[in-house]
RODO-2510 file (C-alpha; in nm, 4 decimals, decimal comma):
residues 545
     n   res          X          Y          Z
     1     m    23,3403     9,0781    22,7868
     2     e    22,9599     9,0702    22,8485
     3     t    22,8118     9,3729    22,8932
     4     d    22,4644     9,5512    22,9535
     5     v    22,2480     9,5960    22,6288
     6     g    22,2066    10,0089    22,6069
     7     r    22,5372    10,0671    22,7228
     8     p    22,8699    10,1196    22,5334
     9     a    23,1234     9,8629    22,7033
    10     g    23,3850    10,1174    22,7640
    11     n    23,1417    10,3484    22,9708
    12     n    22,9954    10,0698    23,1757
    13     p    23,0122    10,1165    23,5393
    14     p    23,1957     9,8929    23,7756
    15     a    23,0622     9,5505    23,8548
    16     g    22,7666     9,5863    24,0872
    17     r    22,6747     9,9251    23,9984
    18     p    22,3338     9,8688    23,8621
    19     r    22,2478     9,6960    24,1921
    20     e    22,3820     9,9784    24,4223
    21     l    22,2184    10,2476    24,2109
    22     a    21,8626    10,0338    24,2359
    23     a    21,9272    10,0301    24,6270
    24     l    22,0010    10,3964    24,6596
    25     l    21,7025    10,4747    24,4522
    26     l    21,4780    10,2786    24,6915
    27     k    21,6559    10,4068    24,9977
    28     k    21,6124    10,7662    24,8857
    29     v    21,2273    10,7215    24,7900
    30     r    21,1388    10,5393    25,1158
    31     a    21,3199    10,7908    25,3073
    32     a    21,1581    11,0699    25,1568
    33     g    20,7954    10,9250    25,1403
    34     e    20,7235    11,1113    24,8230
    35     i    20,9997    11,2909    24,6174
    36     e    21,0282    11,4877    24,2651
    37     i    21,1891    11,3030    24,0105
    38     e    21,4543    11,5755    23,9560
    39     e    21,5404    11,5948    24,2947
    40     l    21,5913    11,2055    24,3303
    41     l    21,7927    11,1999    24,0138
    42     k    22,0216    11,4634    24,1120
    43     d    22,0616    11,3325    24,4702
    44     v    22,1165    10,9593    24,3699
    45     a    22,3689    11,0943    24,0793
    46     s    22,5504    11,3059    24,3028
    47     e    22,5698    11,0379    24,5773
    48     a    22,6986    10,7594    24,3241
    49     r    22,9231    10,9743    24,1416
    50     t    22,7507    10,8790    23,8281
    51     s    22,5200    11,0787    23,5755
    52     k    22,1515    11,1650    23,5835
    53     l    22,1167    10,9720    23,2892
    54     d    22,2486    10,6511    23,4441
    55     a    22,0009    10,7180    23,7634
    56     a    21,7226    10,7626    23,5284
    57     a    21,7836    10,4509    23,3412
    58     e    21,7914    10,2394    23,6780
    59     l    21,4700    10,4289    23,7757
    60     w    21,2406    10,3239    23,5101
    61     d    21,3480     9,9740    23,5415
    62     r    21,2152    10,0116    23,9196
    63     i    20,9184    10,1694    23,8174
    64     h    20,8638     9,8927    23,5374
    65     w    20,9117     9,6178    23,8061
    66     g    20,6839     9,8019    24,0488
    67     q    20,9287     9,8807    24,3392
    68     i    20,8507    10,2463    24,2832
    69     r    20,5541    10,4235    24,1769
    70     l    20,4782    10,7301    23,9975
    71     t    20,1984    10,9085    24,1421
    72     s    19,9339    11,1378    23,9835
    73     n    20,1076    11,4672    24,0768
    74     g    20,4247    11,3495    23,8873
    75     c    20,6285    11,2589    24,1995
    76     l    20,7747    10,9363    24,3288
    77     t    20,6794    10,6977    24,6268
    78     a    20,7833    10,3557    24,7199
    79     a    20,5295    10,0574    24,6394
    80     t    20,3380     9,9729    24,9807
    81     k    20,3852     9,6110    25,0730
    82     e    19,9891     9,5371    25,0912
    83     k    19,9984     9,6216    24,7029
    84     r    20,2796     9,3614    24,6098
    85     r    20,2158     9,0157    24,4788
    86     h    20,5280     8,8666    24,3618
    87     t    20,5351     8,6296    24,0927
    88     t    20,8831     8,4479    24,0773
    89     l    20,9607     8,2187    23,7514
    90     p    21,1039     7,8815    23,7905
    91     m    21,4726     7,8841    23,6636
    92     v    21,3957     7,5834    23,4431
    93     g    21,1169     7,4266    23,2397
    94     r    20,8909     7,5926    22,9788
    95     n    20,8129     7,8816    23,1821
    96     s    21,1763     7,9758    23,2562
    97     r    21,3455     8,2630    23,1357
    98     a    21,7331     8,3629    23,0747
    99     s    21,6899     8,5949    23,3359
   100     k    21,4788     8,5677    23,6700
   101     e    21,1881     8,8385    23,6919
   102     k    21,0300     8,9240    24,0102
   103     r    20,7005     9,0977    23,9139
   104     r    20,4076     9,2502    24,1137
   105     n    20,0555     9,2376    24,0483
   106     e    20,1081     9,0689    23,7257
   107     s    19,7735     8,8840    23,6045
   108     r    19,8699     8,7668    23,2475
   109     s    20,0064     8,4185    23,1998
   110     e    20,3546     8,3939    23,0744
   111     g    20,2416     8,2965    22,7155
   112     r    20,0162     8,6100    22,7271
   113     l    20,3073     8,8116    22,8546
   114     d    20,5389     8,6996    22,5671
   115     r    20,2818     8,7432    22,3012
   116     d    20,2385     9,1260    22,4251
   117     r    20,6297     9,1677    22,4477
   118     v    20,6457     9,0674    22,0862
   119     l    20,3343     9,2556    21,9751
   120     h    20,4791     9,5997    22,1156
   121     s    20,8457     9,5292    21,9992
   122     y    21,0444     9,7313    21,7391
   123     a    21,1424     9,4066    21,5820
   124     l    20,7825     9,3121    21,4991
   125     h    20,6874     9,6841    21,4154
   126     r    21,0036     9,6832    21,1434
   127     l    20,8488     9,4415    20,9409
   128     a    20,5976     9,6930    20,8151
   129     g    20,8726     9,8160    20,6005
   130     v    21,0084     9,4933    20,5044
   131     t    20,9638     9,2879    20,1927
   132     q    20,7413     8,9839    20,1756
   133     i    20,7570     8,9189    19,7606
   134     v    20,7702     9,2860    19,6481
   135     s    20,9174     9,5950    19,8748
   136     p    20,6308     9,7866    20,0326
   137     d    20,4810    10,0662    19,8212
   138     y    20,1520    10,2078    19,9427
   139     s    20,1030    10,3979    19,6491
   140     g    19,9376    10,0791    19,4307
   141     y    19,7862     9,7817    19,5217
   142     l    19,8341     9,6767    19,9040
   143     m    20,0567     9,3772    19,8944
   144     h    20,1345     9,1868    20,2183
   145     s    20,4405     9,3000    20,3894
   146     r    20,6324     9,0838    20,6376
   147     l    20,4325     9,2248    20,9273
   148     t    20,1073     9,1770    20,7632
   149     h    20,1999     8,8100    20,6720
   150     s    20,3092     8,7649    21,0451
   151     i    19,9956     8,8922    21,1783
   152     k    19,8183     8,6385    20,9683
   153     v    20,0225     8,3511    21,0790
   154     g    19,9306     8,4432    21,4232
   155     q    19,5844     8,4355    21,3696
   156     v    19,5991     8,0913    21,1941
   157     g    19,8558     7,9527    21,4361
   158     r    19,6267     8,0471    21,7568
   159     r    19,3258     7,9087    21,5704
   160     i    19,5000     7,5653    21,5210
   161     a    19,6274     7,5913    21,8789
   162     d    19,2791     7,6239    22,0042
   163     l    19,1484     7,3432    21,8153
   164     l    19,4335     7,0968    21,8935
   165     s    19,4080     7,1851    22,2710
   166     l    19,0720     7,0438    22,2578
   167     s    19,1179     6,7376    22,0475
   168     t    19,4634     6,6223    22,1452
   169     e    19,5089     6,3868    22,4326
   170     s    19,7088     6,5173    22,7055
   171     e    19,9704     6,3059    22,6958
   172     d    20,0632     6,3434    22,3561
   173     i    20,0618     6,7403    22,4459
   174     e    20,2988     6,6808    22,7348
   175     a    20,5147     6,4651    22,4978
   176     g    20,5253     6,7603    22,2418
   177     g    20,6638     6,9912    22,4888
   178     g    20,3092     7,1537    22,5883
   179     l    20,0381     7,3569    22,4238
   180     d    19,9524     7,7055    22,4903
   181     p    19,7509     7,9287    22,2418
   182     d    19,9283     8,2221    22,3680
   183     t    20,2669     8,1007    22,3364
   184     v    20,1908     7,9906    21,9504
   185     e    20,0702     8,2941    21,8813
   186     a    20,3839     8,4727    22,0410
   187     a    20,5942     8,2589    21,8307
   188     c    20,4071     8,3128    21,5093
   189     l    20,4150     8,6948    21,5342
   190     a    20,8047     8,6589    21,5866
   191     h    20,8787     8,4203    21,3615
   192     d    21,0117     8,6519    21,0836
   193     v    21,1707     8,9329    21,2977
   194     g    21,5095     8,8205    21,1855
   195     h    21,4510     8,8663    20,8224
   196     p    21,6466     9,1558    20,6372
   197     p    21,5470     9,4033    20,4074
   198     f    21,4630     9,2632    20,0880
   199     g    21,3236     8,9428    20,2012
   200     h    21,4477     8,6018    20,0858
   201     a    21,6659     8,7695    19,8258
   202     g    21,8254     8,9690    20,0937
   203     e    21,8673     8,6611    20,3095
   204     q    22,0708     8,5059    20,0291
   205     a    22,2620     8,8110    19,9545
   206     l    22,3808     8,8593    20,3077
   207     d    22,4535     8,4647    20,3656
   208     k    22,7024     8,5025    20,0492
   209     c    22,8450     8,8213    20,1779
   210     a    22,8883     8,6826    20,5383
   211     r    23,0546     8,3656    20,4150
   212     e    23,2703     8,4860    20,1289
   213     q    23,3480     8,8538    20,2239
   214     l    23,3295     8,8479    20,6239
   215     d    23,4673     8,4852    20,6514
   216     l    23,1712     8,3862    20,8872
   217     t    23,1389     8,0259    20,8672
   218     d    22,7876     8,0304    20,9796
   219     g    22,6883     8,2877    20,7066
   220     f    22,3402     8,4316    20,7411
   221     e    22,0060     8,2660    20,7771
   222     g    21,6424     8,4376    20,8736
   223     n    21,5601     8,1997    21,1049
   224     a    21,8782     8,2098    21,3182
   225     q    21,8546     8,5673    21,2978
   226     s    21,5087     8,5801    21,4468
   227     f    21,6499     8,3691    21,7349
   228     r    21,9335     8,6002    21,7807
   229     m    21,7064     8,9123    21,7676
   230     l    21,4795     8,7787    22,0372
   231     t    21,7624     8,6562    22,2672
   232     q    22,0574     8,9112    22,1985
   233     i    21,9511     9,2191    22,0067
   234     e    21,6033     9,3683    22,0596
   235     y    21,6103     9,6320    22,3090
   236     r    21,3722     9,6106    22,6174
   237     f    21,5397     9,6237    22,9454
   238     q    21,8566     9,8066    23,0675
   239     h    22,0519     9,4954    23,2055
   240     q    21,9215     9,2093    22,9945
   241     r    21,9653     9,1340    22,6304
   242     g    21,6508     9,0680    22,4078
   243     l    21,3078     9,0289    22,5194
   244     n    21,3728     8,7637    22,8007
   245     l    21,1031     8,5265    22,6701
   246     t    21,0144     8,1963    22,8054
   247     a    21,1604     7,8938    22,6909
   248     a    20,8458     7,7733    22,5526
   249     t    20,8094     8,0646    22,2985
   250     l    21,1750     8,0579    22,2037
   251     a    21,1358     7,6753    22,1618
   252     a    20,8176     7,7362    21,9522
   253     l    21,0158     7,9792    21,7176
   254     i    21,2476     7,6877    21,6061
   255     k    21,1409     7,5420    21,2895
   256     y    21,4937     7,3916    21,2105
   257     p    21,6181     7,2610    21,5747
   258     w    21,9846     7,2457    21,4673
   259     l    22,3031     7,4296    21,3991
   260     r    22,4375     7,5072    21,0303
   261     d    22,5754     7,1644    20,9041
   262     d    22,9079     7,1184    20,7527
   263     q    22,7550     6,9910    20,4023
   264     p    22,7008     7,2652    20,1732
   265     n    22,3319     7,2406    20,0015
   266     s    22,1820     6,9805    20,2472
   267     l    21,8906     7,0755    20,4319
   268     k    22,0742     7,1461    20,7731
   269     w    22,3144     7,3601    20,5632
   270     r    22,0432     7,5584    20,3767
   271     k    21,8040     7,6082    20,6877
   272     f    21,9084     7,6255    21,0867
   273     n    21,7559     7,8102    21,3493
   274     a    22,0914     7,8993    21,5681
   275     y    22,4339     8,0350    21,4845
   276     r    22,7146     7,8825    21,6835
   277     t    22,7655     8,2199    21,8792
   278     d    22,4161     8,1643    22,0189
   279     a    22,4346     7,8007    22,0718
   280     e    22,4375     7,8193    22,4617
   281     a    22,1032     8,0091    22,4340
   282     f    21,9627     7,7560    22,1923
   283     d    22,0770     7,4475    22,4057
   284     r    21,9077     7,6010    22,7239
   285     v    21,5893     7,6320    22,5441
   286     r    21,5892     7,3097    22,3780
   287     a    21,6802     7,1631    22,7485
   288     d    21,4077     7,3332    22,9160
   289     v    21,1517     7,2073    22,6357
   290     p    21,2502     6,8659    22,5931
   291     v    21,1681     6,6753    22,2552
   292     p    21,3530     6,4172    22,0589
   293     l    21,6658     6,5473    21,8761
   294     f    21,6051     6,7232    21,5492
   295     a    21,2294     6,7304    21,6257
   296     q    20,9985     7,0264    21,6432
   297     t    20,8070     7,0935    21,9735
   298     l    20,4305     7,0997    21,9043
   299     e    20,4041     7,4621    21,9140
   300     a    20,6789     7,5137    21,6718
   301     s    20,5034     7,2534    21,4306
   302     i    20,1844     7,4490    21,4796
   303     m    20,3858     7,7684    21,3893
   304     d    20,5537     7,6142    21,0829
   305     t    20,1951     7,4721    20,9579
   306     a    20,0245     7,7959    20,9869
   307     d    20,3373     7,9998    20,7928
   308     d    20,2985     7,7440    20,5091
   309     i    19,9124     7,7831    20,4907
   310     t    19,9412     8,1603    20,4910
   311     y    20,2250     8,1615    20,2563
   312     a    20,0839     7,9464    19,9974
   313     l    19,7564     8,1405    19,9620
   314     h    19,8196     8,5195    20,0176
   315     d    20,1003     8,5855    19,7759
   316     l    19,8780     8,4330    19,4985
   317     e    19,6158     8,6698    19,6028
   318     d    19,8561     8,9574    19,5862
   319     f    19,9701     8,9201    19,2343
   320     y    19,6293     8,8160    19,1109
   321     c    19,4762     9,1246    19,2653
   322     a    19,7660     9,3384    19,1446
   323     g    19,7067     9,2187    18,7771
   324     m    20,0356     9,0346    18,7576
   325     f    19,9305     8,6845    18,8048
   326     p    19,9325     8,4838    18,4539
   327     r    19,5910     8,2890    18,5332
   328     n    19,5382     8,1334    18,1875
   329     q    19,9195     7,9912    18,1676
   330     i    19,8790     7,8487    18,4982
   331     v    19,5102     7,6769    18,4189
   332     a    19,6704     7,5452    18,0951
   333     l    19,9880     7,3907    18,2830
   334     l    19,7746     7,2295    18,5409
   335     r    19,5545     7,0665    18,2756
   336     d    19,8387     6,9655    18,0801
   337     f    19,9882     6,8076    18,4204
   338     i    19,6496     6,6176    18,4703
   339     g    19,5970     6,5078    18,1135
   340     s    19,9349     6,3853    18,0696
   341     r    19,8656     6,1422    18,3462
   342     r    19,4934     6,0322    18,2761
   343     h    19,5244     5,9804    17,8910
   344     r    19,8243     5,7960    17,7185
   345     g    19,9180     6,0207    17,4053
   346     y    19,7746     6,3415    17,5472
   347     v    19,9115     6,6316    17,3723
   348     p    19,9894     6,9095    17,5939
   349     i    19,9773     7,2973    17,5096
   350     t    20,3597     7,3454    17,6060
   351     m    20,5894     7,1512    17,7973
   352     d    20,5703     7,3309    18,1392
   353     f    20,3750     7,0930    18,3092
   354     q    20,7043     6,8899    18,3337
   355     t    20,8272     7,1401    18,6029
   356     l    20,5666     7,0435    18,8346
   357     e    20,6612     6,6637    18,7873
   358     q    21,0078     6,7571    18,8494
   359     h    20,8849     6,9046    19,1975
   360     g    20,6979     6,6177    19,2613
   361     r    21,0103     6,4179    19,2263
   362     k    21,1956     6,6458    19,4787
   363     l    20,9104     6,6273    19,7333
   364     a    20,9500     6,2255    19,7186
   365     e    21,3213     6,2853    19,8120
   366     e    21,2636     6,5190    20,0937
   367     y    20,9286     6,3836    20,2248
   368     p    20,9175     6,0279    20,1754
   369     d    20,6676     5,9604    20,4543
   370     v    20,4242     6,1832    20,3208
   371     y    20,4453     6,2253    19,9498
   372     s    20,2387     6,0337    19,7033
   373     s    20,2273     6,0722    19,3429
   374     d    19,8665     6,0015    19,3079
   375     s    19,7993     6,2341    19,5874
   376     l    20,0089     6,5115    19,3964
   377     a    19,7832     6,4524    19,0968
   378     a    19,4505     6,4879    19,2953
   379     a    19,5880     6,8089    19,4629
   380     a    19,6419     6,9490    19,1348
   381     e    19,3210     6,9108    19,0384
   382     k    19,1690     7,0813    19,3325
   383     v    19,4031     7,3953    19,2579
   384     l    19,2729     7,3750    18,9118
   385     v    18,9270     7,4374    19,0156
   386     l    19,0422     7,6924    19,2741
   387     i    19,2057     7,9132    19,0148
   388     d    18,9604     7,8215    18,7141
   389     y    18,6589     7,9299    18,9141
   390     t    18,7709     8,1673    19,1655
   391     m    19,0114     8,4043    18,9327
   392     l    18,8635     8,6146    18,6381
   393     r    19,0532     8,5963    18,3212
   394     h    19,1713     8,9540    18,3965
   395     f    19,1153     9,1004    18,7325
   396     n    18,9114     9,4024    18,7102
   397     g    18,8791     9,5337    19,0716
   398     s    18,5064     9,4620    19,1115
   399     r    18,3475     9,3881    19,4485
   400     t    18,2944     9,0269    19,2661
   401     a    18,6326     8,9833    19,1745
   402     f    18,7648     9,0659    19,5058
   403     t    18,5138     8,8767    19,7175
   404     m    18,5437     8,5436    19,5000
   405     i    18,9071     8,5131    19,5726
   406     r    18,8701     8,6011    19,9446
   407     s    18,6015     8,3628    19,9846
   408     a    18,7315     8,0835    19,8129
   409     f    19,0849     8,1374    19,9804
   410     a    18,9200     8,1571    20,3281
   411     s    18,7226     7,8561    20,2723
   412     r    19,0540     7,6559    20,2112
   413     t    19,2218     7,7943    20,4925
   414     d    18,9257     7,6898    20,7066
   415     s    18,9381     7,3696    20,5624
   416     y    19,3287     7,3051    20,6093
   417     v    19,2854     7,4234    20,9823
   418     r    19,0147     7,1875    21,0606
   419     g    19,2003     6,8913    20,9033
   420     i    19,5095     6,9396    21,1139
   421     t    19,5927     6,6696    21,3871
   422     a    19,8778     6,6210    21,6425
   423     g    20,0335     6,2994    21,6994
   424     p    20,3607     6,0963    21,6867
   425     r    20,5403     6,1528    21,3484
   426     g    20,8733     6,0639    21,1484
   427     s    21,1349     5,8516    21,2677
   428     h    21,1951     6,0178    21,5804
   429     k    20,8120     5,9710    21,6893
   430     a    20,7960     6,3449    21,7854
   431     v    20,4315     6,4719    21,8620
   432     i    20,3876     6,7371    21,6005
   433     a    20,0991     6,9068    21,4145
   434     r    20,0351     6,7932    21,0634
   435     l    19,8121     6,8683    20,7776
   436     q    19,5969     6,6017    20,6072
   437     d    19,7755     6,4306    20,3514
   438     d    19,5601     6,5562    20,0603
   439     h    19,5570     6,9172    20,2088
   440     w    19,9816     6,8937    20,2444
   441     h    19,9835     6,7742    19,8659
   442     e    19,7639     7,0976    19,8047
   443     v    19,9755     7,3476    19,9689
   444     q    20,2786     7,1995    19,8093
   445     v    20,1195     7,2503    19,4820
   446     l    20,0342     7,6393    19,5655
   447     k    20,3557     7,6925    19,7253
   448     w    20,5088     7,5750    19,4004
   449     l    20,3064     7,8064    19,1973
   450     t    20,3888     8,0992    19,4159
   451     r    20,7475     8,0248    19,3632
   452     k    20,7294     7,9668    18,9576
   453     f    20,5192     8,2380    18,8738
   454     v    20,5476     8,4679    19,1417
   455     i    20,9017     8,4725    19,3119
   456     d    21,1020     8,3626    19,0171
   457     r    20,9515     8,6470    18,7668
   458     a    21,2082     8,8067    18,5599
   459     e    21,1031     9,1619    18,6867
   460     l    21,1324     9,0683    19,0405
   461     a    21,5089     8,9108    18,9548
   462     l    21,5898     9,2344    18,8014
   463     s    21,5241     9,4220    19,1111
   464     q    21,6710     9,1853    19,3177
   465     l    22,0006     9,1784    19,1475
   466     g    22,0231     9,5705    19,2347
   467     q    21,9286     9,4830    19,5992
   468     t    22,1946     9,2332    19,6311
   469     r    22,4386     9,4839    19,5436
   470     v    22,3159     9,7348    19,7816
   471     l    22,3403     9,5058    20,0583
   472     r    22,6817     9,3752    19,9935
   473     d    22,8158     9,7640    19,9318
   474     t    22,6311     9,8801    20,2480
   475     v    22,8018     9,5726    20,4725
   476     t    23,1458     9,6348    20,2914
   477     r    23,1331    10,0116    20,3743
   478     l    23,0076     9,9611    20,7233
   479     v    23,2841     9,7064    20,8280
   480     e    23,5418     9,9587    20,7025
   481     w    23,3843    10,2179    20,9118
   482     s    23,3518    10,0155    21,2000
   483     d    23,7486     9,9353    21,1404
   484     n    23,8878    10,2961    21,1070
   485     d    23,6215    10,5089    21,3074
   486     p    23,4120    10,2853    21,5405
   487     d    23,3607    10,5960    21,7665
   488     r    23,1476    10,7963    21,5167
   489     l    22,9405    10,4960    21,4023
   490     p    22,5638    10,5313    21,4363
   491     m    22,4662    10,4756    21,8156
   492     t    22,2937    10,1484    21,7562
   493     l    22,5717     9,9898    21,5469
   494     r    22,8319    10,1278    21,8021
   495     e    22,6603     9,9517    22,0873
   496     y    22,6138     9,6466    21,8742
   497     t    23,0034     9,6374    21,8122
   498     k    23,0755     9,6691    22,1762
   499     d    22,7960     9,4759    22,3576
   500     l    22,7896     9,1804    22,1331
   501     a    23,1362     9,1586    22,0144
   502     g    23,4050     8,9954    22,1788
   503     s    23,6462     8,9163    21,8616
   504     s    23,6837     9,0484    21,5144
   505     a    23,4232     8,7810    21,4066
   506     d    23,1954     8,9262    21,6428
   507     q    23,2231     9,2644    21,5368
   508     r    23,1514     9,1555    21,1612
   509     r    22,8251     8,9664    21,2868
   510     a    22,7326     9,2875    21,4504
   511     v    22,7413     9,4783    21,1238
   512     l    22,5254     9,1983    20,9916
   513     d    22,2926     9,2231    21,2856
   514     y    22,2539     9,6290    21,2225
   515     v    22,1913     9,5810    20,8528
   516     a    21,9337     9,3159    20,9213
   517     s    21,7667     9,5050    21,1599
   518     l    21,6916     9,7725    20,9083
   519     t    21,3491     9,8426    20,6616
   520     d    21,3827     9,8311    20,2870
   521     a    21,3922    10,2057    20,2935
   522     q    21,6212    10,2782    20,5763
   523     l    21,8652    10,0466    20,4209
   524     l    21,8380    10,2335    20,0718
   525     s    21,8560    10,5707    20,2486
   526     l    22,1636    10,4339    20,4236
   527     s    22,3376    10,2905    20,1095
   528     k    22,3022    10,6419    19,9421
   529     a    22,4527    10,8232    20,2307
   530     l    22,7450    10,5828    20,2315
   531     a    22,7894    10,6430    19,8658
   532     g    22,7890    11,0178    19,8925
   533     s    22,4462    11,0608    19,7047
   534     g    22,2055    11,0721    19,9823
   535     e    22,0396    11,3834    20,1156
   536     r    22,2773    11,5330    20,3771
   537     g    22,1583    11,6748    20,7116
   538     i    22,1229    11,5852    21,0737
   539     g    21,7538    11,4585    20,9957
   540     n    21,8509    11,1555    20,7863
   541     t    21,7516    10,8184    20,9405
   542     y    22,1050    10,6722    20,9570
   543     f    22,2259    10,9155    21,2233
   544     i    21,9885    10,8007    21,4766
   545     l    21,9661    10,4569    21,4143
***
């Protein structure tokens, strides 16, 4: 049964009660002219036979939408007619929202409003405590968290959108679903809000746990969870799930415009942007911003490209500045890769360069319309120069060491952004943004280096094994708790299991929603408490979450 976010299902008022409360609040305020908050809540709760808490929740909705005004002396008065300027949104099209909003005195564009909602959301704030490559630790070198990554993606994405809005034909922009820099920035900021504690390792652990332990065939996927977070989970309004963003912003969030495929290990099985339980919202968004089937919108392709550029550079910078980047080994590998192609009989230092050749063959299979073996070799030469002449053999923390790497990476970002164009691409001929071919190959080499020498490090694998066990055990214990003693679950989880669940499968999905909404540190604290080894006391984080 559909219920209002923020209310346990069992305590919901009868149908129509929110509207009745709203009408009663407005009637009382208008009749009084000016009234104290306490007096209003007491009168309304008494007459409606409800609690002051319910009346207060409805009151703040009325204040938010401009129907009731809070005066300078702390009293309430009705908004005067001459000050009302209504903005009513269309029910279809890129500016449509799941629930109609009738606003007063709103000067922001729809895209700017979405951007502001995302920027002030808890979902984005949480990312400060979520792994990008390593779990946030502010005692050493300040590596990127998911939040700083998302902020940079937002900056790069907005700049791309600004440039393309000036250089792209209006017919192409319309065919791509439209282009608004504010909408692009909103999607860039929000693109990772569904990623769980411990980053990609956490995502893989929850996917396996969901399919094998909880019997959820859709498993877990960070992009699908981001869509679900913004449309179902995030708390913002009393009677509306999610942030009620425009179809344009939600469509710009969709990197992988399909549900999970039935063929294991296919691209559409590994990456997708909505669970079947969220298919209705997904289909509505795609219908309101129509582009070819399985194609990104132009704004989504900008977000995707900005994510690639940012990810390709800042993780390498992090590990280099932390003294954990094997600079000499990488220089030798790239020289061997280039030398083996240039000179017959070349004798390499090691055979590690063959892993880049294998990666090239994989790219040829996945991106046959873009990939070129010669372009990959040329890209490897560019990356070799970038690393050989901007990274000291041993990072020493000097001003020169910092400025060299940051200036070099900033110049590459600028070059990539300036070279991006938008036009019909692929078999579906959808209008999307794309890097220049030589830049695309360069980014692929940088991403491969990040994967091989940063993400796949043995030290990270060791910690990720422990993190996987923490996630699995926490989910198992929370499912057991929700089955056996649901009335004493943490409030947020209790509401998830009641508001978002109509079946046992939905309840298990709600447990994943809860776990995925925690930071790394919150999950570790909760895990210790559930295992009986954490600190005891009502101040523990998990009691209030």
